[in-house]
Backbone as CSV, one residue per row, in Angstrom:
resi,resn,N_x,N_y,N_z,CA_x,CA_y,CA_z,C_x,C_y,C_z
1,UNK,64.923,149.783,35.715,64.862,151.248,35.831,65.115,151.646,37.278
2,UNK,66.101,152.489,37.481,66.484,152.905,38.830,66.199,154.394,39.026
3,UNK,65.578,154.719,40.156,65.338,156.115,40.491,66.485,156.631,41.341
4,UNK,67.089,157.740,40.909,68.208,158.355,41.616,67.762,159.717,42.134
5,UNK,67.420,159.810,43.418,66.895,161.074,43.953,67.976,162.125,44.101
6,UNK,67.573,163.373,43.949,68.477,164.454,44.301,68.614,164.490,45.825
7,UNK,69.676,165.098,46.305,69.967,165.088,47.730,68.790,165.662,48.537
8,UNK,68.342,164.884,49.512,67.280,165.329,50.392,65.884,165.253,49.804
9,UNK,65.728,164.640,48.618,64.418,164.582,47.968,63.999,163.130,47.753
10,UNK,62.708,162.946,47.571,62.177,161.615,47.353,60.832,161.703,46.640
11,UNK,60.348,160.571,46.154,59.029,160.522,45.532,57.978,160.607,46.624
12,UNK,57.052,161.544,46.478,56.044,161.767,47.514,54.854,160.833,47.316
13,UNK,54.410,160.252,48.415,53.285,159.321,48.368,52.005,160.001,47.915
14,UNK,51.850,161.292,48.289,50.612,161.990,47.945,50.501,162.328,46.460
15,UNK,51.606,162.234,45.732,51.584,162.494,44.285,51.234,161.192,43.569
16,UNK,49.950,160.857,43.596,49.503,159.538,43.127,49.239,159.484,41.622
17,UNK,49.231,160.633,40.960,49.044,160.667,39.503,50.379,160.944,38.833
18,UNK,50.674,160.193,37.800,51.914,160.349,37.040,51.573,160.766,35.618
19,UNK,52.189,161.848,35.147,52.023,162.299,33.759,53.368,162.159,33.051
20,UNK,53.352,161.593,31.853,54.596,161.401,31.115,54.320,161.413,29.620
21,UNK,55.359,161.657,28.815,55.173,161.636,27.356,55.469,160.263,26.786
22,UNK,54.906,159.982,25.618,55.333,158.851,24.806,55.854,159.462,23.513
23,UNK,57.123,159.237,23.220,57.753,159.904,22.083,57.100,159.487,20.780
24,UNK,56.849,160.481,19.936,56.223,160.215,18.643,56.456,161.412,17.736
25,UNK,55.765,161.446,16.626,55.949,162.477,15.614,55.776,163.884,16.199
26,UNK,56.696,164.769,15.873,56.605,166.155,16.300,56.942,166.424,17.743
27,UNK,57.222,165.375,18.527,57.577,165.534,19.948,56.557,166.343,20.737
28,UNK,55.284,166.243,20.366,54.253,167.064,21.003,54.089,166.707,22.476
29,UNK,54.161,165.403,22.800,54.031,165.000,24.196,55.107,165.607,25.066
30,UNK,56.342,165.632,24.588,57.445,166.213,25.364,57.266,167.721,25.534
31,UNK,56.825,168.394,24.487,56.602,169.835,24.577,55.492,170.156,25.575
32,UNK,54.435,169.340,25.584,53.350,169.544,26.544,53.835,169.327,27.966
33,UNK,54.686,168.337,28.164,55.266,168.095,29.489,56.109,169.293,29.915
34,UNK,56.874,169.855,28.983,57.645,171.070,29.277,56.743,172.169,29.834
35,UNK,55.610,172.376,29.184,54.682,173.419,29.622,54.156,173.150,31.020
36,UNK,53.797,171.910,31.306,53.255,171.566,32.619,54.294,171.769,33.719
37,UNK,55.501,171.299,33.491,56.564,171.439,34.490,56.880,172.906,34.739
38,UNK,57.049,173.663,33.652,57.418,175.065,33.762,56.318,175.882,34.434
39,UNK,55.079,175.632,34.071,53.966,176.447,34.561,53.587,176.123,35.991
40,UNK,53.818,174.892,36.422,53.537,174.515,37.809,54.714,174.807,38.743
41,UNK,55.846,175.207,38.143,57.070,175.340,38.919,57.350,174.036,39.666
42,UNK,57.152,172.920,38.949,57.357,171.615,39.558,58.821,171.455,39.968
43,UNK,59.039,170.733,41.040,60.365,170.559,41.626,61.000,169.272,41.112
44,UNK,62.203,169.397,40.590,62.899,168.189,40.157,63.349,167.405,41.375
45,UNK,62.937,166.149,41.439,63.259,165.328,42.611,64.306,164.264,42.307
46,UNK,64.608,164.059,41.037,65.621,163.069,40.722,65.596,162.649,39.269
47,UNK,66.294,161.563,38.999,66.482,161.078,37.640,66.143,159.604,37.579
48,UNK,65.762,159.153,36.408,65.535,157.739,36.164,66.626,157.222,35.236
49,UNK,67.214,156.133,35.610,68.275,155.529,34.795,67.732,154.231,34.218
50,UNK,67.630,154.175,32.892,67.123,152.980,32.234,68.064,152.607,31.098
51,UNK,68.453,151.345,31.004,69.421,150.944,29.975,68.895,151.046,28.560
52,UNK,67.570,151.219,28.402,66.983,151.229,27.063,66.693,152.631,26.542
53,UNK,67.118,153.664,27.273,66.952,155.046,26.817,68.319,155.598,26.441
54,UNK,68.419,156.168,25.247,69.698,156.683,24.770,70.176,157.850,25.640
55,UNK,71.475,157.941,25.896,71.993,159.030,26.729,71.953,160.368,26.003
56,UNK,71.775,161.430,26.757,71.877,162.782,26.225,72.080,163.730,27.393
57,UNK,72.541,164.913,27.105,72.727,165.919,28.146,72.508,167.290,27.521
58,UNK,71.917,168.200,28.284,71.664,169.539,27.772,71.752,170.578,28.878
59,UNK,71.540,171.815,28.492,71.589,172.921,29.452,70.243,173.043,30.157
60,UNK,70.155,174.033,31.058,68.911,174.285,31.781,67.717,174.262,30.845
61,UNK,66.667,173.579,31.266,65.482,173.481,30.415,64.429,174.524,30.759
62,UNK,64.345,174.913,32.028,63.184,175.698,32.460,63.487,177.096,32.989
63,UNK,64.670,177.335,33.466,65.008,178.692,33.907,64.317,179.137,35.178
64,UNK,63.884,180.401,35.269,63.731,181.376,34.175,65.034,181.934,33.605
65,UNK,66.132,181.778,34.346,67.438,182.160,33.813,68.356,180.955,33.992
66,UNK,69.365,180.811,33.134,70.256,179.646,33.230,70.966,179.581,34.582
67,UNK,70.942,178.389,35.163,71.591,178.164,36.448,72.748,177.178,36.342
68,UNK,72.971,176.633,35.152,74.047,175.660,34.987,73.664,174.268,35.438
69,UNK,72.353,173.992,35.566,71.898,172.658,35.942,71.656,171.828,34.683
70,UNK,72.267,170.671,34.630,72.185,169.847,33.432,70.836,169.147,33.333
71,UNK,70.352,169.017,32.102,69.135,168.266,31.818,69.542,166.906,31.248
72,UNK,68.924,165.832,31.770,69.283,164.469,31.404,68.097,163.747,30.750
73,UNK,68.305,162.527,30.225,67.264,161.872,29.414,65.933,161.646,30.114
74,UNK,65.948,161.203,31.369,64.718,160.929,32.106,64.772,161.643,33.455
75,UNK,63.878,162.609,33.641,63.854,163.364,34.895,62.472,163.278,35.522
76,UNK,62.440,163.260,36.859,61.180,163.199,37.596,60.972,164.504,38.357
77,UNK,59.758,165.033,38.265,59.380,166.271,38.934,58.126,166.011,39.768
78,UNK,58.006,166.717,40.879,56.807,166.622,41.721,56.129,167.975,41.831
79,UNK,54.815,167.958,41.833,54.000,169.131,42.137,53.022,168.720,43.233
80,UNK,53.452,168.800,44.507,52.611,168.317,45.609,51.254,169.005,45.681
81,UNK,51.186,170.296,45.338,49.916,171.009,45.414,48.895,170.460,44.431
82,UNK,49.371,169.800,43.373,48.485,169.199,42.382,48.464,167.675,42.457
83,UNK,49.168,167.111,43.449,49.257,165.656,43.642,49.791,164.953,42.400
84,UNK,50.791,165.576,41.747,51.309,165.062,40.484,52.803,164.766,40.553
85,UNK,53.189,163.669,39.927,54.573,163.444,39.535,54.611,163.527,38.018
86,UNK,55.617,164.191,37.479,55.735,164.364,36.036,57.103,163.855,35.598
87,UNK,57.124,163.041,34.567,58.378,162.554,33.998,58.583,163.191,32.637
88,UNK,59.778,163.719,32.422,60.141,164.212,31.104,61.160,163.271,30.492
89,UNK,60.938,162.877,29.230,61.858,162.030,28.488,62.411,162.810,27.317
90,UNK,63.728,162.956,27.256,64.342,163.824,26.250,65.052,163.073,25.130
91,UNK,65.203,161.786,25.242,65.857,161.036,24.162,65.075,159.754,23.901
92,UNK,65.206,159.212,22.705,64.393,158.045,22.335,64.864,156.757,22.990
93,UNK,63.996,155.768,22.913,64.320,154.423,23.377,65.190,153.736,22.328
94,UNK,66.106,152.913,22.780,66.953,152.148,21.864,66.070,151.347,20.908
95,UNK,66.412,151.349,19.645,65.607,150.667,18.632,65.399,149.200,19.017
96,UNK,64.139,148.774,18.960,63.806,147.390,19.272,63.565,147.104,20.732
97,UNK,63.683,148.137,21.598,63.555,147.925,23.042,62.330,148.620,23.636
98,UNK,61.359,148.956,22.795,60.163,149.642,23.276,59.430,148.821,24.332
99,UNK,59.318,147.512,24.104,58.606,146.635,25.030,59.319,146.596,26.386
100,UNK,60.631,146.440,26.362,61.393,146.370,27.612,61.291,147.673,28.392
101,UNK,61.339,148.797,27.671,61.218,150.090,28.344,59.839,150.242,28.978
102,UNK,58.790,149.862,28.249,57.439,149.963,28.792,57.286,149.096,30.037
103,UNK,57.864,147.915,30.023,57.811,147.026,31.186,58.498,147.666,32.379
104,UNK,59.673,148.238,32.160,60.412,148.874,33.251,59.654,150.061,33.832
105,UNK,59.061,150.865,32.960,58.348,152.040,33.440,57.090,151.646,34.212
106,UNK,56.412,150.594,33.742,55.237,150.113,34.464,55.620,149.590,35.842
107,UNK,56.742,148.896,35.934,57.225,148.424,37.231,57.521,149.595,38.157
108,UNK,58.150,150.636,37.619,58.461,151.828,38.417,57.190,152.479,38.941
109,UNK,56.203,152.663,38.071,54.966,153.327,38.475,54.238,152.537,39.548
110,UNK,54.146,151.227,39.374,53.433,150.397,40.339,54.170,150.341,41.675
111,UNK,55.485,150.209,41.622,56.287,150.115,42.845,56.213,151.388,43.666
112,UNK,56.070,152.529,43.009,56.087,153.815,43.709,54.686,154.368,43.982
113,UNK,53.697,153.506,43.937,52.367,153.867,44.406,51.564,154.777,43.507
114,UNK,51.868,154.811,42.211,51.085,155.645,41.301,49.757,154.942,40.981
115,UNK,48.680,155.702,41.016,47.347,155.140,40.810,46.782,155.438,39.423
116,UNK,47.102,156.604,38.893,46.585,157.025,37.592,47.748,157.528,36.752
117,UNK,47.903,156.975,35.577,48.983,157.365,34.672,48.365,158.055,33.464
118,UNK,48.835,159.253,33.164,48.364,160.004,32.000,49.510,160.078,30.996
119,UNK,49.298,159.516,29.808,50.325,159.472,28.767,49.954,160.474,27.681
120,UNK,50.876,161.374,27.353,50.649,162.385,26.318,51.473,162.034,25.083
121,UNK,50.817,161.995,23.919,51.547,161.617,22.719,50.846,162.152,21.485
122,UNK,51.453,161.901,20.329,50.938,162.412,19.054,50.873,161.290,18.024
123,UNK,50.091,161.542,16.989,49.872,160.582,15.917,50.126,161.259,14.574
124,UNK,50.490,160.480,13.587,50.824,161.009,12.263,49.562,161.503,11.561
125,UNK,49.549,162.789,11.205,48.391,163.379,10.534,48.054,162.625,9.241
126,UNK,49.072,162.050,8.621,48.856,161.314,7.381,48.050,160.038,7.560
127,UNK,47.905,159.584,8.817,47.127,158.373,9.102,45.692,158.698,9.487
128,UNK,45.356,159.978,9.570,44.034,160.396,10.030,42.996,160.073,8.962
129,UNK,42.036,159.219,9.300,41.050,158.757,8.328,39.803,159.649,8.296
130,UNK,39.311,160.030,9.473,38.069,160.808,9.560,38.394,162.237,9.968
131,UNK,38.745,163.055,9.007,39.204,164.411,9.283,38.018,165.347,9.497
132,UNK,38.009,166.008,10.639,36.972,166.986,10.954,37.631,168.151,11.670
133,UNK,37.891,169.220,10.928,38.580,170.383,11.487,37.605,171.473,11.912
134,UNK,36.321,171.148,11.961,35.318,172.169,12.274,35.493,172.735,13.677
135,UNK,36.024,171.934,14.592,36.202,172.400,15.971,37.666,172.568,16.324
136,UNK,38.524,172.732,15.306,39.946,172.896,15.566,40.611,171.559,15.860
137,UNK,41.741,171.608,16.560,42.471,170.401,16.886,41.623,169.485,17.762
138,UNK,41.495,168.229,17.365,40.698,167.265,18.119,41.609,166.411,18.996
139,UNK,41.263,166.315,20.271,41.977,165.441,21.177,41.297,164.074,21.167
140,UNK,42.091,163.052,21.046,41.597,161.681,21.127,42.124,161.056,22.416
141,UNK,41.446,160.020,22.876,41.874,159.400,24.121,41.784,157.883,24.010
142,UNK,42.478,157.230,24.931,42.372,155.791,25.112,42.484,155.545,26.603
143,UNK,41.527,154.811,27.171,41.469,154.635,28.619,41.389,153.163,28.988
144,UNK,41.932,152.835,30.143,41.847,151.468,30.659,40.590,151.250,31.490
145,UNK,39.765,152.281,31.631,38.573,152.178,32.472,37.647,151.067,32.014
146,UNK,37.434,150.968,30.700,36.592,149.919,30.120,37.396,149.121,29.099
147,UNK,36.996,147.894,28.861,37.744,147.019,27.953,37.820,147.562,26.535
148,UNK,36.809,148.336,26.129,36.825,148.871,24.764,37.571,150.195,24.651
149,UNK,38.203,150.627,25.748,39.006,151.850,25.714,38.253,153.117,26.022
150,UNK,36.950,153.031,26.302,36.145,154.225,26.542,36.230,154.676,27.991
151,UNK,35.875,155.936,28.211,35.855,156.527,29.551,34.849,157.661,29.534
152,UNK,33.852,157.592,30.395,32.788,158.590,30.392,33.324,159.977,30.717
153,UNK,34.319,160.063,31.581,34.885,161.370,31.928,35.556,162.025,30.726
154,UNK,36.246,161.226,29.935,36.886,161.751,28.729,35.839,162.186,27.705
155,UNK,34.776,161.420,27.593,33.695,161.793,26.679,33.066,163.114,27.105
156,UNK,32.909,163.320,28.413,32.332,164.562,28.917,33.243,165.760,28.652
157,UNK,34.527,165.498,28.481,35.467,166.569,28.134,35.395,166.930,26.649
158,UNK,34.601,166.177,25.886,34.450,166.459,24.463,35.452,165.752,23.581
159,UNK,36.166,164.762,24.119,37.159,164.044,23.341,36.566,162.772,22.744
160,UNK,37.207,162.279,21.707,36.752,161.067,21.035,37.718,159.921,21.327
161,UNK,37.146,158.750,21.554,38.002,157.578,21.749,38.750,157.275,20.450
162,UNK,39.987,156.849,20.575,40.775,156.476,19.408,40.075,155.325,18.686
163,UNK,39.514,155.639,17.542,38.669,154.682,16.823,39.443,153.427,16.441
164,UNK,40.730,153.573,16.189,41.526,152.457,15.690,41.890,151.450,16.786
165,UNK,41.536,151.741,18.040,41.847,150.788,19.106,40.861,149.627,19.071
166,UNK,41.397,148.433,18.943,40.582,147.218,18.936,41.346,146.153,19.719
167,UNK,40.958,145.894,20.968,41.727,144.968,21.810,41.813,143.552,21.270
168,UNK,40.929,143.191,20.344,40.970,141.844,19.784,41.810,141.762,18.507
169,UNK,42.214,142.943,17.982,43.054,142.953,16.789,44.432,142.380,17.138
170,UNK,45.070,141.706,16.204,46.255,140.902,16.474,47.345,141.651,17.241
171,UNK,47.732,142.806,16.760,48.866,143.495,17.374,48.527,144.073,18.745
172,UNK,47.287,144.555,18.920,46.875,145.007,20.253,46.832,143.819,21.213
173,UNK,46.334,142.688,20.738,46.267,141.502,21.599,47.662,141.003,21.944
174,UNK,48.587,141.059,20.987,49.962,140.667,21.268,50.551,141.509,22.391
175,UNK,50.302,142.807,22.342,50.799,143.688,23.399,50.211,143.303,24.751
176,UNK,48.915,143.062,24.765,48.255,142.680,26.003,48.803,141.366,26.553
177,UNK,49.002,140.395,25.672,49.532,139.098,26.095,50.967,139.229,26.613
178,UNK,51.758,140.055,25.947,53.126,140.294,26.412,53.119,140.923,27.812
179,UNK,52.257,141.914,28.003,52.188,142.613,29.284,51.737,141.690,30.408
180,UNK,50.856,140.764,30.076,50.348,139.835,31.090,51.257,138.619,31.277
181,UNK,52.271,138.500,30.419,53.241,137.426,30.572,52.803,136.086,30.017
182,UNK,51.745,136.072,29.212,51.250,134.806,28.670,51.994,134.382,27.404
183,UNK,52.746,135.323,26.793,53.599,135.003,25.652,54.918,135.754,25.820
184,UNK,55.895,135.402,25.023,57.172,136.113,25.002,57.373,136.718,23.625
185,UNK,58.358,137.588,23.520,58.650,138.206,22.230,59.002,137.161,21.173
186,UNK,59.595,136.053,21.608,59.962,134.996,20.660,58.738,134.300,20.085
187,UNK,57.605,134.408,20.789,56.391,133.735,20.334,55.631,134.495,19.254
188,UNK,55.959,135.778,19.088,55.196,136.608,18.161,56.130,137.341,17.221
189,UNK,55.573,137.946,16.206,56.371,138.740,15.279,56.853,139.994,15.970
190,UNK,58.019,140.537,15.598,58.510,141.770,16.213,57.488,142.886,16.108
191,UNK,57.334,143.651,17.222,56.370,144.741,17.227,57.001,146.068,16.855
192,UNK,58.330,146.104,16.703,58.996,147.366,16.400,59.324,147.516,14.924
193,UNK,58.737,146.676,14.071,58.937,146.835,12.639,58.327,148.144,12.165
194,UNK,58.681,148.540,10.952,58.110,149.754,10.373,56.588,149.649,10.358
195,UNK,55.872,150.565,11.031,54.424,150.446,11.117,53.738,150.734,9.787
196,UNK,52.672,150.013,9.536,51.882,150.278,8.355,50.474,149.759,8.577
197,UNK,49.523,150.379,7.892,48.148,149.944,7.978,47.602,149.960,9.390
198,UNK,46.854,148.929,9.718,46.197,148.861,11.014,47.172,148.611,12.156
199,UNK,48.417,148.233,11.828,49.415,147.988,12.869,50.090,149.266,13.348
200,UNK,49.852,150.377,12.665,50.541,151.628,12.990,50.343,152.021,14.449
201,UNK,49.110,152.053,14.906,48.819,152.547,16.247,49.396,151.629,17.323
202,UNK,49.249,150.335,17.153,49.755,149.388,18.142,51.274,149.348,18.185
203,UNK,51.926,149.870,17.138,53.387,149.855,17.090,54.011,151.054,17.782
204,UNK,53.208,152.048,18.148,53.747,153.277,18.734,54.054,153.102,20.228
205,UNK,54.985,153.901,20.754,55.350,153.777,22.172,54.180,153.919,23.139
206,UNK,53.201,154.792,22.837,52.093,154.969,23.772,51.317,153.667,23.946
207,UNK,51.233,152.853,22.887,50.477,151.603,22.952,51.140,150.606,23.892
208,UNK,52.464,150.508,23.823,53.179,149.608,24.724,53.036,150.072,26.173
209,UNK,53.178,151.380,26.404,53.000,151.908,27.758,51.593,151.628,28.266
210,UNK,50.596,151.873,27.424,49.208,151.638,27.809,49.011,150.183,28.238
211,UNK,49.503,149.257,27.443,49.281,147.835,27.704,49.973,147.368,28.977
212,UNK,51.222,147.788,29.175,51.968,147.313,30.345,51.489,147.985,31.637
213,UNK,51.130,149.245,31.578,50.590,149.913,32.761,49.229,149.329,33.127
214,UNK,48.410,149.066,32.125,47.095,148.471,32.370,47.236,147.098,33.011
215,UNK,48.211,146.311,32.550,48.415,144.967,33.089,48.811,144.993,34.561
216,UNK,49.341,146.125,35.023,49.700,146.281,36.433,48.497,146.653,37.295
217,UNK,47.326,146.785,36.665,46.134,147.162,37.408,46.018,148.649,37.661
218,UNK,46.815,149.442,36.943,46.790,150.894,37.100,45.782,151.515,36.139
219,UNK,45.206,152.626,36.525,44.351,153.374,35.609,45.240,154.141,34.646
220,UNK,44.979,154.001,33.355,45.795,154.656,32.329,44.892,155.457,31.396
221,UNK,45.278,156.702,31.141,44.586,157.525,30.154,45.612,158.074,29.187
222,UNK,45.461,157.749,27.912,46.327,158.312,26.877,45.583,159.458,26.198
223,UNK,46.210,160.630,26.136,45.659,161.779,25.426,46.511,161.991,24.181
224,UNK,45.853,162.037,23.018,46.560,161.990,21.743,46.050,163.059,20.795
225,UNK,46.932,163.569,19.947,46.514,164.491,18.901,47.279,164.179,17.629
226,UNK,46.667,164.442,16.486,47.324,164.258,15.198,48.138,165.499,14.850
227,UNK,49.301,165.299,14.246,50.133,166.436,13.855,51.079,165.991,12.745
228,UNK,51.830,166.944,12.242,52.887,166.675,11.269,54.203,167.187,11.852
229,UNK,55.305,166.798,11.251,56.596,167.333,11.680,56.640,168.831,11.383
230,UNK,57.304,169.583,12.246,57.412,171.024,12.058,57.258,171.738,13.378
231,UNK,56.759,172.958,13.329,56.543,173.749,14.538,55.225,173.304,15.171
232,UNK,55.309,172.502,16.214,54.127,171.934,16.847,53.859,172.526,18.227
233,UNK,54.308,173.752,18.442,54.105,174.381,19.745,52.615,174.580,20.029
234,UNK,51.838,174.972,19.016,50.405,175.163,19.238,49.735,173.846,19.622
235,UNK,50.183,172.735,19.035,49.651,171.427,19.406,49.993,171.087,20.856
236,UNK,51.208,171.470,21.279,51.627,171.205,22.654,50.741,171.945,23.654
237,UNK,50.368,173.180,23.337,49.459,173.925,24.211,48.121,173.198,24.338
238,UNK,47.603,172.699,23.224,46.328,171.991,23.230,46.406,170.716,24.074
239,UNK,47.499,169.980,23.950,47.644,168.734,24.687,47.843,169.006,26.179
240,UNK,48.601,170.063,26.500,48.773,170.440,27.908,47.448,170.893,28.511
241,UNK,46.651,171.623,27.727,45.319,172.034,28.192,44.449,170.806,28.477
242,UNK,44.544,169.801,27.616,43.763,168.587,27.815,44.164,167.877,29.103
243,UNK,45.475,167.777,29.358,45.938,167.151,30.596,45.459,167.925,31.807
244,UNK,45.506,169.251,31.702,45.025,170.111,32.788,43.533,169.895,33.034
245,UNK,42.775,169.787,31.956,41.330,169.578,32.069,41.015,168.218,32.667
246,UNK,41.748,167.193,32.245,41.521,165.841,32.754,41.730,165.781,34.258
247,UNK,42.777,166.446,34.738,43.108,166.409,36.161,42.427,167.523,36.950
248,UNK,41.587,168.308,36.259,40.844,169.400,36.913,41.787,170.327,37.680
249,UNK,42.872,170.705,37.001,43.845,171.606,37.613,43.331,173.035,37.565
250,UNK,43.400,173.717,38.671,42.942,175.093,38.749,43.981,176.031,38.146
251,UNK,43.501,177.067,37.452,44.412,178.050,36.859,45.266,178.728,37.917
252,UNK,44.797,178.744,39.155,45.542,179.393,40.238,46.824,178.643,40.584
253,UNK,46.923,177.387,40.139,48.129,176.613,40.430,49.236,176.868,39.413
254,UNK,48.919,177.609,38.343,49.913,177.911,37.330,50.520,179.293,37.602
255,UNK,51.641,179.552,36.984,52.405,180.751,37.325,52.668,181.651,36.126
256,UNK,51.769,181.644,35.170,51.920,182.518,34.011,51.849,183.986,34.401
257,UNK,52.496,184.820,33.624,52.528,186.261,33.901,51.564,186.983,32.978
258,UNK,51.235,188.193,33.345,50.358,189.052,32.535,49.021,188.365,32.232
259,UNK,48.520,187.631,33.215,47.220,187.006,33.055,47.241,185.712,32.270
260,UNK,48.401,185.308,31.782,48.492,184.069,31.023,48.593,182.858,31.931
261,UNK,48.133,181.727,31.434,48.152,180.506,32.244,49.492,179.798,32.173
262,UNK,50.115,179.826,31.000,51.283,179.005,30.776,52.574,179.806,30.864
263,UNK,53.608,179.149,31.359,54.945,179.723,31.418,55.789,179.054,30.334
264,UNK,56.315,179.838,29.406,57.131,179.301,28.314,58.503,178.899,28.856
265,UNK,58.914,177.646,28.677,60.216,177.210,29.200,61.374,177.948,28.554
266,UNK,62.431,178.106,29.302,63.637,178.753,28.811,64.173,178.062,27.555
267,UNK,64.125,176.752,27.527,64.688,175.984,26.410,63.963,176.228,25.093
268,UNK,62.732,176.759,25.159,61.980,176.989,23.931,62.512,178.175,23.130
269,UNK,63.329,178.990,23.753,63.851,180.168,23.043,64.674,179.764,21.828
270,UNK,65.274,178.582,21.883,66.118,178.130,20.769,65.666,176.769,20.248
271,UNK,64.396,176.428,20.481,63.939,175.087,20.101,64.015,174.871,18.597
272,UNK,63.868,175.927,17.801,63.971,175.787,16.344,65.176,176.568,15.805
273,UNK,66.148,176.796,16.668,67.366,177.455,16.246,67.210,178.968,16.157
274,UNK,68.287,179.660,15.791,68.240,181.116,15.692,67.410,181.558,14.499
275,UNK,66.945,182.805,14.495,66.176,183.308,13.339,67.055,183.375,12.098
276,UNK,66.459,183.367,10.910,67.253,183.382,9.675,67.987,184.717,9.511
277,UNK,69.088,184.669,8.830,69.860,185.872,8.515,69.085,186.694,7.484
278,UNK,68.681,187.893,7.850,67.825,188.686,6.947,68.566,189.104,5.690
279,UNK,69.886,188.987,5.683,70.630,189.399,4.492,70.389,188.468,3.307
280,UNK,69.805,187.284,3.569,69.571,186.343,2.479,68.317,186.706,1.691
281,UNK,67.538,187.644,2.201,66.290,188.013,1.527,66.490,189.222,0.610
């Protein structure tokens, strides 16, 4: 993975926390990243080039008005006032290369002095075993702070540890062993097969990122929510709020108008296409 800075820009040492999405159902992590970048007016400092991420190109993502600046698959943004670097990923990893991508990203984070990595992602609502909607959308977490995935700070935020995380379970252990270099992919069954049962969680991109970042000795916090495919903008707001709460970001650092905290990205105007033709009704 190579970092390509924009002219006159570089990764700032003081931005020791890195926030990034792990692609999953409903693209909630990416939408939450959009909100954070747009609302902080984060500055794009460059691009990441990785052979395992599919190419794509798009128009201005954040605006507020189109400037003709192209959006690419992996972009890095800095918010020095919040000590944050934010990565946006707009296209999926090449099939079967999740492990290699996670390894490359962990190397990038460690090499560039990142101390705390926050991964935002989503889980399939159909896999949710203990459904409790009494308090609305529930945020789940997974942390490298303790071996069992718990973190007292996350608990104080009112979040629940991902119950399905079990470091001794076969697929979680395989990920850990791969990250630590004690086994190779040839030694174990493929981890990118169609997920099912208890292997579902360990097969997702956030799990590979968690394992490889943790193996680098970095603090990792995964913030997760269950959702279904469809309009998941409300879920993205919840996940962005969770990231803001975790990092204790002050509302004064955001640039929402009319008393609002969040700035809606320009690209969201057409995220679900144009409105339906009313003549069909």
